[in-house]
Structure formats: C-alpha cells, structure tokens
N, C-alpha and C positions, 0 to 999 in steps of 0.2 A: 185829844184825838179828834180829827175832823169828822163831820157828819158823814158816815159811810153810806147812808141811804141815798144821798145825793150824788149823782155822777161827778167824777172829776176827769176833765179832759176828754170826755165822751159826750157826743150828742146822739140822742136816740132818734132814729129815722123811722123805724117801723117794727111791728111785731106780727108774726103770722102764727095763728093757732093751729099747730099740727101735732101729731103724736111725738113722743119723746125721741130724741136722736142720739145716735152713738158717734156719728161723724158727719161733718159738713164740708163740702168742697165746692168751689165755684170756677166756672170756665165759660167763656164766650157769652156772658150775660145770663147764665143760668146757675142756680144753686142746686146741689144734689145732696139729699139728706138720707142717710141710712138709719132706719128706725130700730129702736131697741127691741120691740116686741111685735110678734105676729098679731093680727094678719097683715099689718103694714110692713112692706119690704123697703122700697126706696122711693122717695118723692123727688120730682123734678119741678123746680120753681123758677119762674121768669123773674129775674131781678135786674133787668136792663134799666128799670127805674127802681133803685133800691128803696125808695120811699113808698112804693106801691107793689110789693111782691105779689105774684099770682101763681097759685098752684096749678100746674098744667097736666100733671099725671102722677099717679102713685102705682107702683108695681105691688100687687097684693100677693101674699104667700098662700099656698094651698092648704096649709095646716099650721099647727103651733109647735111642730117638732123642731123647727129651725128659726133662727133670726139672721138677717142680712144687714147688720148694723154698721158696717164699714163700707165706704165707697170712695173711689177715685175715678177721675176722668182724664183721658188723654185724647185731645181732638174730639172725634165723634165716637170714641169707645168709652164705655163705662164699665168699671170692674166692681163687683161686690163680693164680699165673703159669704160663705154659707157655713153656719156653725150651729151646733146643737144648743138649743135654748136652755138656760139655767144649767149649764154644763157642769160646773163644779158641785153644785148642790145635788144634782141628779147622780153624779158619780159617787158622792159621799153616801147618799141614800142607798145606792146599789150595793156598795160595799157592806153596809149594815144588813141588807137583805140577804146577801150571800153568806154572811157570818151566821145568820139565824133565819133560815128559810121558813120556819114555822111561825115567826112573829107576825102579828097583824100590822096593817099600815099605821094604825093609831099607836101601837107600841114602838114602832120604828121612828115615828114622828117625835115621840117623847124623848127617846134615847138620843136622837140626833139634833133635836131642836129645829127640825125642818117642818115645812107645812105638809099636811096630808096630801095636797095636790102634787107636790114634788115627789113624795114617796110613791104615790100611785103611778106617776110618770116613770119613775125609775123601775118599778115592777113591770111596766109595759115593755121597757127596753130589754129586760131579760129574755123575753120571748120574741121580741122584734128589734134586734140591735139597730142602732142609728147608723145609717149608711149614706147620708145625704151630704156630708161635709165636703167643702171644697171652695171653688171660686167660679162665679159666672161672669161672662163677658157679653155686653150688649152693644149693639149698634144704636146710638142715640142721635143719629143725624136728623131724625124726626122726633122731636122731644115729646110729642103727644103719643107716639107709637114706638116705644123702645122695642128692639127686637133681639132676643137672645141668639147669639151666634156660637157660643162655646160654653161648656160646663166641665171644668176640671174637677175630677173626683179625687179626694185624698183619703183620709182615714180618721178613725176615732171621733173626737169632737168636731173635726173639720178645721177650717181656717179662721184665724183671728185677724189682726190688723196686717197691713202690707204696704209696700211701695211699688210704684210702677213708673216706667218711662217709655219712650217711643219704641224700645226694642225688647225690654225685659220686664218680667213680673217677679217681684221678690216677696214670696208668700210665707207667712208664719203659719204653720199647720202641724197637726199631728200626722205622723206617717207610721205605717206598720213597722214594728221592730225597734221603735224608739220610744223613750219615755219623755213626755212633754213636747211642746212645739219645737220644731227645728225650722231652718230656712231652706226652702226649695225654690230654685230659680228656673223660670220658664222663658223660652225664646218665643217672642211674639211676631216673628217675621211674617207668619200667616196667623193673625189673631183668631181665626176660626179653628185653627189646629195648633194650639200651644204645645211646645215640646220641652220636656224637662232637660235641662243642661247640666245642673249640678245641685249639690246639697252642702249645707254647713251645719254643724252641730257642736255642742260643747262636749268635751271628753266626759264619758260616763253616760251619755244619753243613748248610745247605740247598743242597747242591751242584746239585740239579736246578733250583733257582731262581737259579742263577748265582753263588752264594756260593763263596768259596774259603777253605778252612781255613788258618789260620796255623800249624798243627801237622801232624805226620805220624802216621798210624795211628789208633787208637781210644781213646787215653788221655784225650782231652777228650770226655766224654759225661756225660749225666745218670745218676747212680746211682739216686736217687729224690728226690722232693720231698714235704715234709710240710706240711699246711695248719694254720695257727693263725690264727684270725680271717680277715682279708681278705688275708693274706700266705701265700705258699708259700716254704718254705725249701728250696733246692735244693742238694744235694751233687753236684758235677760232676767228681769224680775229679781228674785232673791239672789241671783248670781251677778248682779251689777251690770257693768258695761263692757262691751267687747268692740275692738277695732279689727276690721277684716279687709284684707287686700283682695280686690276682685278684678285686678288688671287682666288676669286670665280668668274669664268668666266660668270656665269649665272646672277650675280648681281654686275656689276661694280658700284663703288661708288666714288663720288668726295672727295678728300682729301684736296684740297685747290686750290686757283686760285690767279692770279695777273693780273691787267689790267692797262695799261698806256695810254689808249685811252679815252678821251683826257688827256693830251694835244698833244700827238704825233699822227700824222695823218695816218701813214701807217699801214695797218693791219698785224697782226701776222700770218706768213706763216708756220713756222716749229719751234718746240721746242724739245730739247732732252738733257739728261745729258751728261757731259763730264767727263773724268777721272781726270783732275786736280781739286784740292780742294782749297778753300779759307779759311784761318785760320782754317783748319781742317774740313771744312763744305762742304757738297755736292753742286755742281754747275751745272746749266743748261745753255744752250745757245739758245736764240731765234733769229730768223731772220725775219725781216719784209719784206713785198713785196711792192715795189714802185708802187703806183697807180698814179692817176692824181696829178701832182705836181704844187703847187702854189708858186711863188717866195717868199722867206722869210721863207718857211717851211723847216724843216730838211728832208733830203733824208732818205730813208729806210736804216737801218743798222742792227747791231747786238746788242743784249742785253745779258749781263752776269748776272745771277740771283743766289742768295743764296736760295737754296731750301731744306736746311737741315730740316727745319720745314715747312711742306706743308701748314700749317695753317697761316704761317707768311712769305711768300715769299718776298724777298727784292732785289732791284737792287744793283749790285756791280759796273758795269761799262757799257759803251756803246762804240761801235766802228763804226765810220762813215768814209766815203771816201769823200774827197774834190773833187769838180768838176774839179779842175786843174789836178787831177790824171788821167784824160782821155781826149784826144783831141776830143772825140766824145760826151762829156757830154752835149754840147749845140747843138747837131745835130738835135734836134727835136724828136728823139726817146727817150724812157724811160732811165733814168739814176738813179740807186739806186740798193739796194740789192734785191735778190729774193730767192735764195735757196743754201743750202750747201750739202756736201756729208753726207748722213745719217748714214754711217758706218765709224767711225774714227779708224785708225790703229796707230795713234800717237797723239801728241798734236796739229798737224797742221790741220786746218779746211780750206777746199777749198770752196770758196763762189762765186757764180755767181753774177755779178753786172751789168747785162744788158749791156748798152753801155760802161760800165766800164770794161768789160771783166771778167776775172777770177782773184780772189785775194786769196793768201795763207796767213792765219792768224795764228800766234802762240798763242795758248790759255793756255800755261803752267802757266802763271800768269793771272788769270781772272780779276784781278784789273787793269792790264795794257796790254791788248791784243795789238799785233803789227803785221803789215804786214811784211812778210818775202819773198814774191814773187808775181809776177803778170804775166799774159799773156793776151795780147790784140789781138784777132783774126782780120784778115783782114775782112772788111765789105763784105758780099755776094754781088754778082753782082746785081746792081739795088737798093742797099740800102746805105744810107749815113753812117751807123755805124753797128757794130755787135750788136746782142742782145743775149748775153750769158744767157741761160735759165736754164740749169740743168747740174749737174756734178756728176760723179761717180769716185771713186778712189779705186784702189785695194791695197793689202798689199805691193806690190813691188814698189809703187809710180807711176804706170801708171794711168793717169787721162784722163777721157773721158768727153768732153765738147760739148754739143749740143747747136746750135743756134736756136732761136725761129723762124727765117725766113728761114734759109738754112744752112746746113753743120754740120759735126761732126769732131771735132779736137781731135787728140790723142796726149798726151803729156807725158813726163817723168819729174817728179818733182825731182829736184836735190838739194833741200834745206836742206836735212838731216831729 
C-alpha cells in the first residue's frame, strides 16, 4: 500500500484557516463557503491567485438557531440555505420530551444519548417553534458588501442542499403537509421575487393529501436534485435514486428509481450522469454519505448505474475505499464517502472521504473505476483527523476542498 500521507497527483497550493464548511463553490475568481455552525454564515474569498486566497467578507448569523451551510452562485447572485441547526438531534430530543414532559433535561440526555445542550435547545423549540427555514438570495456584485434581496420561507427544518441555474431554483426543503424534504422549484425571472412553480415528492410523503408512507421516520427524503438537460437527478437518502422529467417545469414527473437500501446501510447523498458510457449506454454515479458505522458494515462509497432505461436502472459497479487507505480511518471520526464535484470537466471525479481525505477516481470505465490520486489534509488543530466535507473543481484542475471542522485547502490536480 502506497504512503497515503503523501499526496498523489495533487500539488498543495494554499490553505486558509476558516471555520468548517458544508459547501464550497467558485465563480469569477471568488470562492464561497457555507459554514457548518453559527455565528459564521457564508464567507467570500478572493482566489484570483489560488496560491494567495484572501478572505474579503463573512456574513454572520444573528443567533445559533440556524446554519447556512450550503451555497451556490450564478453570476452576481448568491443563494444560501437556511436550516435549523442540529435538526435531527433536536427533533429526536423533542420527541423524547413530548413522550415524558416531566423528565428533566439530564434524564432526557441519558435516554437519548444526546448532549444536555441539544435537549435544552429542543425544549426551547416547544415554546418557540423554529420558523426561520428557507433560502436567502444575495446580490454579490460587491463582494465586500453582499446585499440580501430575497428570503424564501418554507417550513419545518427548512432547506438543505439545492441546485440553481439562470432561471430556476431546485430546493430540497420540508413543507407543511409532507414528511421529509421534498423538491420545490422556484422561478427566478425576478430573483427579488421568486415564485413557486411546482413540487415533486415520493409517493407516501404527502400525508396531508392522504398518502401513507411505507417507512418510519425521516430516512426517506430528498437530499437534493441536480438538473442536467430536461432531467433532474434526485438523491433520496434511504430511498435511493430517482430520475425526474422536468421538460414541463410545472409538472415534474418520475421516470424511474432504484433503491439499494437495504442491504446497504449508508444513504444516497448525490446522483448525476457522467460522460462515460457502458456498452454504449448512459451511466450515472451516486455517492452515499457515511452515517453511523457498525463494524462489519460496508463504508459509504460510489455506485455506478446503468440508467439508459429509467424504468430499469441497474448497478454496474461499486467503488469503496479500504480503511488502510487512511491512517485516520480508526480515529473515531467518520470514515467513508460523502460528496463529489457536481460539475465534471473530464472523466476524473473528485470525492471527499471524510477522514480519508480527497480521492480522485477515474470513471472512464464505469465497470472498473479506479483511484488515480489522493490528498490527505493535515488534521485541524484540536482534531484527531481531517473531515473532508465538500469539493469544487474548475476546468483548469484547481480543486477547492473544505473541512467540516476547520480549513479550506486549494490544490492543483496533476493527474491529467
């Protein structure tokens, strides 16, 4: 096994010490990082010289009820989610409080295995429900002075990840009357006044409409959907992948789906088509997100799928990383796949692998994907391992890698 602590086919250009990021995107010489935790909201970084990144502005949040950890930019418009902080833990604590209103915070913490801070936060929400969720739109023509121009309010937890183009916003969010996140599409003809044009959900989610879910809890929900041409590619966590026809934007309709849960435990995080074909047929790649890991289970990895016939999606291959590929795999922090670059300029896919760092995967032969490069960041101060969380790559091979806990690394891929 090669020395995984030394980069392979990556040259390190710079590191910027900033709070942990949930998403990084780059446009017109500036990087935008959505931060995991309040009070930091979104940072704007001058990367016109990627060897000398300069922080030019950070939007700060007014309190710790929300985080805005996802960000996208189209021209001079910046879009960020607004989502309840620690949403899943808070809801779990809230359910325990509702079941036993007389229990103390300490008792609830012991029963749920959650921190006393989370329990106290959940108790606060019982008297002051969370109502801030949604999506904000900023004019960032002046990078030093971003200006909020719209605030879409949704429901429940609020919005998670999303896609956006010059005309439409494809938002994954909770909405009243539904269980779990659904897709809500907004028209951005006037970005200061977004207008909802349609919704898409999995059968069983629309409980207010009389539907009954065949699952329990929130595991079946939309993580986010990416648009390519007239199709939306939806990653739906424990419900797998869905292909959606959006040629009529007012009536998105399901073309097909494929679910490998069970037996595979890690939820589907992202899915999109790639340019390589398999036996002349269209291929998509899905990445799972590592959640709680039990020994004996497979870690989260990549799925390569034959999607030529949306009604008959079939697996082609999987790509997994062995624990010995990272000296941090047994550090106690999460090890497994999470996310890849959602815009590919070649057959190389850059995949964040949490404590396994960044991996470059050649997808030119979907039946035999292979690693052709890796970069393992230094652990941030105070942490036993890196937590590589999100990645963006431009057409020149400059790669931006954000850590969930702290730091942004800028790399040059030299693998061709």
